[in-house]
N, C-alpha and C positions, 0 to 999 in steps of 0.2 A: 620485904613483902611477905605477906602470909600466903599460904597455899590457896588454890581455887576452892570455892565451896563445893561440898560433896554433891549438892543438888544441881550443879551446873549441867546444862544440856550439852550434847555432842556439838550442836551448832555453835554454842557460845564458846566452848573450849577451842574449836577449830578457828573461830574468829580471832580469839586471843593469840592462839599459836601462830596464825598467819602473820601476826604483827611481830613475830620473832622474839616475843618476850621470853618464851621458853628457851630459845637458843642462847640468849644473853645470860640467863640464869645458869645454864649448863657450863658456861665458861668460868664461873666464879668458884672459888674454893671457900669453904671446905666441903661444898655439896658433893656427895657421892651418889651413885645410882640408887643404892639401897635406901639412903635417907631422902633422896629427892622424889622418888616415884610415888609414894603414897600421898604426897602433898600436891605435887604439880600435875599428876595425871591420875586422878582418883578412879577407883574401880567403876564408878557409875558411868564414866565415859565409855569404858569397854563393854559395859552392859547395855547401853542405850542405842547402839548402832541399829538402824532399821533397814538399811539397804546396802548394796554392794559399794556404792560410791562413798558412803560414810566410812565403811570399813577400810576401803582403799586409802582414804585420807588419813585415818588413824595409823594404818600400816606404814604409809609414807612418812608420817610424823615420827613414828618409832625408829625408823631407819635414820632419819635426818638428825635426830637427837641422841642416837646411839644407845637407846634403851631397849631396842628390839630383843636383845638376848636375855633380858631379865625374864626369869621363868614365868612370872605373872603375865607379862605382856605377850610373849610368844605363844604360850599355851592358850591365852584368851583369844588371840588372833586365829589360831587353829579352830577354836570353838566357834568364833563368829563366822568364819568362812564355811564351816560345816553346818551352821544353823539352818533349819528348814526354810527360813524366810529368804536366805541368801543362797545357800546350797551350791557353792562353787568349789567343787571337788579338786579342780586343778590348782587353785590358789591355796586351798587348805593343805594339800600335799606339798606344795612348794614351800610354805612356811614350816611345815613339820620337818622337812628334809634339812632346813637350816638350823634346827635346834640341835645343839651338840649332845646334850643328854636329856632326851624327852622324858618327862615324868610319866607315870602310869596313866594319869588323867589324859595327857596328850595322846598316848598310844590308844587308849580306849575311844577317844573322840574320833580319831582318824579311821580306826577300824570300823566303828559304827557308821561313819559317813560312807565308807565304801560299801558296806552291806546294804544300807538303805538306798543307795544308788544302783544296786544290783551289779556291783563290781566285786562279787564275793571271792573270786579267785585272787584278786589283789589283796583283799582283806585277810585271807588265809596266809598269803605270803608275808604280809606285815606281821601277823601273829607269830609266824615262824621266826622272823627277825627279832621280835620282842623276846622270845625264848632264848635266842642265840646271842643277842648283842646287849640286852638290857639287864641291869641288876634287879629290876622290878619284877615282882611275881604277879601273874594274872590274878584278878579278883573276881568277885561275883557279878561284876559288870562286864568284864572282858569275855568270860567263858560263854555265857548265854548268847552274846552277840556273835562270836565265832561259830558257835553251833548253828545259829540261824543261817550264817553264810554257807555252811556245809549242807544244810537243808535246801537252800536255794539251788545249789549246784548238784544236788542228789549225790554228794560226795560221801558215801556211806563209810568207806574205809578210813578217810580222814576224820570223820565224825566219831568213829569207834576209838581212834587214837586219842582224840581230845577227851572222850569219855574216860579212857584210862588215866589221862593226866588229871582229870577232875578228882578221881578216886585217890590218886597218888598224893595230891597236894591238899587233900582234906575238904573238898567241897562236895563230896558225894551225897551229903544229906541236905545241901542248900537248895531251897525250894525252887528258885528261879533257874538254877542250873538243871535240876531234875525235870522241871517243866519243859525247858528247852530241848532236853534230850528226848522226852516223850514226843514232842512236836517233830523233831528231826527224824526219828525212827519211823514215825507214822507217815511222813511225807515221802520217805525213801522206801515205802512198802515193806519195812521190817517191823510189822505190827507185833510180832511176838516179843521182840526186844523192847518195843514201846510199852507193852503190857508188863514186862519184867521190871522196868524202871518205875512205872506207875504204881505197881504193887508195893514197892519199897518206900514210896513217899508217905511221910507221916502226915503232912499237911497238903492235901490235894486241892489245888486251886481250879477255878473254872477253865483256865487255859489248858491245863493238862487233861481235864475231862473232855473238853471239846476236841483237842488234838487226837486223843485216842479214839473217840467216837468217829471222827473224820477218817482216821486210818482204817478202822473196821469197815466203814461205809465204802471207801474207795477200793478196798480189796474184795468187796462183795459179801463180807461177813455181817450182814444187816441184823441178824438176830442178836449177835454179840453187841453191836452198836446200840440196839434198842434196850438190851439188858443194862448196859452201862448208863444209858440215858435215864432209865428209871431209877438208877442208884444215885443220880446227882442230887446234892442237897438243895440246889436251886437251879432253875432252867432259865437260862438267858435265850434271847432270840436266835443266837448263832447256833446253838445245839439243835434247836428245832429245824433250822434251815439245813443243817447237815443231813438230817434224816429225810427231809423233803427231797433234797438233791440226790441223796444216795438211792432212795427207792425209785425216783424218777429215772435215773440213769440206768438202773438194772431192769427197767420195763415194768415195774410194779407201780403203775401210775395211780391206781385206785388207792393203794395204801399210802402213797405219797400225798394224795389229796386229803385223806383222813387227817394226817398230821398237819397239813396246810390249814385245814378248816379249824383245827384245835389250837393253832398258834395264838398265844395271847396278843402278840403284836407281830405284824408281818413287815419285813423290810424288803427292799428292792431285790435282794439276792434270792429270797424265798419265792417272790413272784416270778422272777426270771427262771428259777429252777423248775417251778411248776409248769410254766409255759413250755420250757424245753422238753419236759417229760411228755406233755401232750403232743408236741410236734414229733418227737421221736416215735411215739406210738401211732402216729398217723391221724390223730384226732384234732384236725385243724379247726373244726368248729368250736370245740371247747377252748383250744388255745387262743383263738381270736376273741372268744367271749371274755376270758380272763384279761386279755390285752385291753379290751374296751373298758373293763372295770377299773383298771389301774388309774389312780389319781396322778401318780408321778411315774414317768418312764425315763430310763436313761438310754445311752447309745447301745448298751448290751441288749436291752429289751427289743429295740427296733431291729438290730442286727439278727437277733435270734429268730424273729418272725420272718424277716425277709429271706435269710439263709435257709430257714426251714421250708418255706414255700419253694424256693429255687431248687433245693436238693431233691425235693419230691415231685419235680416236674410241674409245679403250679406257677408257671412263669408269669402269667398275666397278673395273678394275685401278688406275686413278689414285686412286680413293677408298679402296681397300683399303690401298694404300701410304701414303696420307695418315694413315689411322687407325693404321697401324703406327708411323709417324713420331711421332705424338703419344704413343705408349707408350714408345718406345726411343730416338728420335732427338732432335735439337736442337729447340728451340722454333720453330715455323713463323714465317716472316716474311711480309711483304706479298706477295711473289711466290708463295709456297706457297699462301696463301689465295686468291689470284686464280685459280690453276690448279684448286684444289679446288672453288671456286664455279662455274667454267666446266664442270667435270666434272658437278657437280650439275645445271647447266642442260641439259647434253646429254641426260640421261635423266629430268629432272623429278623428282628425289628431294627433294621439298619438305621432308620432316621432317629430312633430313640438312642441307639448306640452312639451315633455321631453327636447327639446332644450331650450325652454323658461325657464324652471325650472333651467337648467344648467346656463343659462345667469344670472338669478336672484342670484344664489349662488355665481357666479364669481364676480358679482358687488355689493355684500353685501346687497341685499334687505332682510329685515326681514320678517319672516313668522308669527309673532305673531299678525298680524292684518288681514286686508281684503285679502291680497295676499295669506295667508295661506288657508283661506276659498276658494278662487278661485282655488288654486292648487288642493285641495281635490275634489272640484266639477269637475274640468277638468279631473282628473284621473278617477273619478267615471263614468263620462259620456263617456269616451273613452274606458270603459270596463276593465280598469286596477285597480280593487278595492284594490289589494294588495299594489300598489304604493300610492293610496289614503290613506290607513290606515298607511303606513309608514310615510307619510307627517304629518298626525295627531299625531303620536307618537313622531315625531321630535320636535313638538311645545311644549315648556315647559310652557309658560304662556298662557294657552288655554282660549279663550273667548267663549261666547255662540255660536257665528257664527261657530267656529271650530267644536264644539260638534254637532251642528245641521247639518252641512254639511256632516259629516261622517255618522250620523244616516240616513240622506236622501239617501246617496250613497249606504250604505249597504242594506237599504230597497229596493232601485231600483233594486238591484241584487238578491232580494229574500232571503237575509241572516238575517232572523228574530231573530235567536238566539243571534248572536253578537249585534244586535240592542238593544235587551232587556237588555243584560249585560252592554252595554255602558250607557244606560239610567239609570240603577241602580247605576253605578259608578258616573255618572253625578250628581245624586241626593245626593249621599254620600259625595261628595266634596263640596256640597252647591251651585251648579250651578242651577239656576232657569230656567226651560224650558219656551219657548214661544210658540205661536200658530204654528209657522213653525216646531218646534221640534215635536209637536204632529202630524203634517201632515206626518212627516217621520215615526213615530211609526205606524200610521194608514195605511200608504202605505205598511209597512213591514207586517202587519197583512193581508192586502189585497192580497199581492202577494203569501202568503202561506196559505190562507184559514183559518186563525185563528179568527173565529168570536167572541168567548168569549173574547179573548185578545183585539179585536177591541172595544168591548163594555166597557171593563175595562179601557182602555186608554182614551176613549171618556168621560167616567164619571169622571175619575181622573182629566182630563183637566178642567172640569167645576167645580167640587165640591171641589177639593183640591187646585187648582191653580187659580180659579176664572177667567179662560179665557173663554170668550163667544164664543160658537161654530159658525164659519162662514159657509157660503154656501159650501166652499171647504171641511170643516170637515164633514158636512152632506153628501156631495157627495161621500166622501171616505167611510163613513159608509154604505151608500146605495150600493156602488160598492162591498164592502166586502160581503154583504148579497146576492147580485145578482150573484156574481161569485160562491157562495156556494150553490146556488139553492134555497135559502130562499126568493123566489120572492114575496110572499104575505106579508112577514114581511118587505121587502124593500119598497113595495107599501105603507104600513101603515106608515113607517117612512117619506116617501115623503109627504103624505097627512097631517101629523102632524107637519111638519117643520114650524118654526116661520117666514120663508121668502118664497117667491115664488120660486119653483124649476126652475133651468135654464136648458138649452138644454143638458148640460153635464150629469146632473142627469137623465133626461129622456133617454138619450142615454145609460146610464148604465143599466137601466131597460130593454130597448130594446135589448141590447146585451145579458143580462142574459136570457131573454125570448127566444132569438134565440138559445143560447147554450143548453137550457133545453127543446126546442121544444114546448113552450107555445105560440101558434099562437095568441090566443085571447089577451093575455097580451102584446104581441109584437105589435099588431095593436093599442092597447090602448096607449102604449108609443110612437109609431110612430106618432100618431095623434097629440100628444102634441109637439113633435119635429117639425113637419111640420108647426104647428100653430106659433111656436116661431121663427123658422129659416128654411123657405122652401128651402133654397139652401144648406142644410146640406147633402152632398153626402153620408156620411156613413149611414144615416138613410135609404135611398132608397136601398143601397147595402145590409144592414142587413135584411130589410124586404123582399127584393127579394130573399135573401139567404134562409130565413126560409120557404118561399113559395115553393122554388125549392126543399128543403129537404123533403117536404111532398107531392111533385108531383103536386102542384097547379100551373101548367104552365100558365094557363090563367091569374092568379094574377101576375105572373112574367112579363107577357107581358104588363099588365096594369101599373105596376111600371115603366117599361122601357118607356112606352108612356108618363107617367107623367113627367119623367125626360127629355124626348125629348121636350115636350111642355114648360116645365119650364126652358129650357136651362141649365139643370143641367147635368154635365158630370162627370163620375167617374175618379178620379185622377189615372194616370197610376202608376203601381208599379215602384219604383225607389230605387236602392240599391247602396251604396257607399262603396268602399274598398280602403284603402291606401296601397301603395307599394313604398318604397324608397322615401318617401316625396311627391309622386304624388298621387292625388286623382282620382280614376277611377270610372266612373258613368255608371250604366247599367239600361236600361228600359226594361220592359217586351218585349221579342222577339227581343231585340236589336242586330243588326249586324254591327254596325258602328265602333266597337272597332278595332284597328289595329291587335289585336290577335284573331279576331273573328273566323277564321278558326280553330285555335287550341282550342278555347273555345268550339265550337260546337262539335268538335271531342271528347273533354273531357266529354261533356254532354252525348254523345252516350255511352262512356265507363261507365259513372255513371249509365245510364239507365240499362245496361246489368248487372252490379254488383247488383243493387237494385232488379232486377228480381230474381237473384240467391238467394237473401236474403228473397224472398217471398213477396216483397212489392207489394201491389195492390193499384194503384192511387185512391184517393177519388175525383171522378169527380163531386160530388155535390158542390165542391168549384167553379166550372166554371159557371159563371153567364152570359156569353155571349151567343148569339144565334148560338151555334155550334152544328151541328148534328153529331152523331157518337162518340163512346167511344174513338177511336184512335185519333180523332182530339182534343177531350177534354184533353186526356192525353198529347198530344203534347203541348197544351196551358199551362198546368201545368208545364211541363218540362222546359218551357222557361220563367218562372217567374224570376223577376229580381235578387232575392237573389241566385237562382241556377246558374245564369250566373256569379254572383260575386264569388260564391263558386268555380266554375270551374276555374275562373281566379286565385283564391287563391291557389288552388291545383297545378296549373301550375307554379306559380311564387313565392309564399311565402315559405321560407325555412322550412324544417321540424324542429319541436321543437318550432316554433314561431306560436302563435295562429292566425287563420284567423279571422279578425275583420271586421264585416259588419254593416252598418247602413242602416235601411230601413224606408221609409216614411210612410208605412202602417203597420197594424197588420199582423204578420206572419199567413198565412192560415194553416189550420189543416194538409193538405197534405205536404206542405213544412216543417212544423215542424217535422212530422214523417220521412220525407226523410232526413232532416239534422241530426237527431239522428242516423239514420242508416249510413250515410256517415261518421260521426265522428268515428264510429266503423270500417267501411270498410277500411278507409284510415289511421286510427290511428292518427287523427288530432283533436285538440281542435278548435271548431268554436264558436265564440262569436257574437251573433246577437243582435243589439239594434233596436227594432221596436218602434212604437209610443206608446207602453204601458209599456215596461220594457226591462230588459236584459235577454237573454237566453244564458247560458253557456252549449254548447253541448260537451260531452266528453264520450268516451267509450260506445256509444249507448244510453245515457240518457241525460236529460236536467235538469238544475238547477231548472227550474220552476215546475218540477214533473208533467208536462202536465197540469198545472194550470195557464192559462193566459187569 
């Protein structure tokens, strides 16, 4: 019988082989493997495999017929499994390990496969084995590939050693090796080394130009990047994009736009870079205008816009864009959902958060990574700590982020007991806490006045876990002491801190001094705040408050005059409440809401019921120039959270908590009123102010009047 025709397809060959014709031929003499292979298994069969199943069949056939160890067959199988269409790294390595003496071609193929699949550490180990075990010498295919692996790992020392080997074996002037070295040094921020190699290149290709330009741009040497750009013999779109991206990232967005407008052709990367530049500079209008102009958008484009809005506090815009993406854009990925959940957290849109959670479950998103952490944070910040804990329990392979998120969430809600229990369990299972975990523990102590526990966890962090206390940890410890009235102790901690206290720490001391009526200490703390940040509104408000509480109205007037001269204005109280997926916003004294008439009618009803319960308004909370107790009482009655509560009593169904988010700290009078209203109307009211969560129910608050 003659050999199979060279043009035979894989399917035809497999059909014939399945009839065992090949097996019978293998049994006959004088056929040897060497003489048999070219005729009975032509190279076209090894070339034509299109999927994993076909390669597996050829692989099985080679084992069955005992021709697997023929160099042509084994090396080709490595190549097929490594091919981008199949890309099965596990099978490729398995075949490679079975080859007794791999050729340089096989070494090159498997190393390349590892690098392309971002297993560069394994690629470098293989290269080490090649040098130690094989008689083959690396060539101009091996070396650039291994250098690329070093670049992926930022393994600069290993890269320098390979550079030395390149010079030693005579590839120092080989263009691809040199170009790869320029790229590696640029990516590893060794731009001077990159320039040295680049300068020695006789034939400079576009890759080396772009690599060095990119290196200059990333380390902020934009003028050198521009100079090199102008020296290029021809400019491809990538080099233009590097400059757009470089100038955008360093804040020179106008220069970036000049290059963007001059680009002969714009790719998605350049559009995304320009949009990111505008977002970073805070110019959302121009970023959105460019976004609308794009004919094609990818997931990076959408994620950049959504994340940009979220990070800059434009939560509604972020969620609107997310909803648009669901309708017209690509399917969201993990990064999209993290940004969307963060936006939900920012304004406590619980119903939207629940919908996103449902979407994730429906589409198979796993919770054992950052998405689980984001969900726990979302439910915690939306006031649904029960759901947050349920998500935590649902995660089987819990990571440090999950433990830390639930500890922070429970602490935010003043649930110190569960926090301490979880921390003990966390230690029992061998999970090592980090600095953020201890912030959660300290916050839990802070919100419940547990000073001794605060000291315990502060010392545990430093002495047992070797975590250096940051200014945030010191700030939390100071706040614990201030809230507990141990003001001199707090002052001593501040004065002995290893770093300069920031305005947050001085504000804690000022707030504590105000709460405990220590005028002298309040003035001392306020002086430091004003020196550091003269536009800190809260400082003037607290100082004015303490003067008003002791009847020093001349000092109150002085504070107001200071604010007026300095152009400092008190932020108006603002409260948000969600109902049926719509966010309703109320400012102090607001009458713009469509239900305003009903709301003010409900406020009147609330006032009468409060009087019947014996409530006497605390008018010392009124810091405006208002004469007369009735006028002051009216001002208190129209605080933003009371308008939101009235709206909630009208619209939110019984049995469903009324959830409110406020931009300022809840004042003493509103806190007392909300406790009473929870008993009067038999409703649970959850308020998130700028300090913590308050769960009002049956006439009491979860904070136990400690906030």
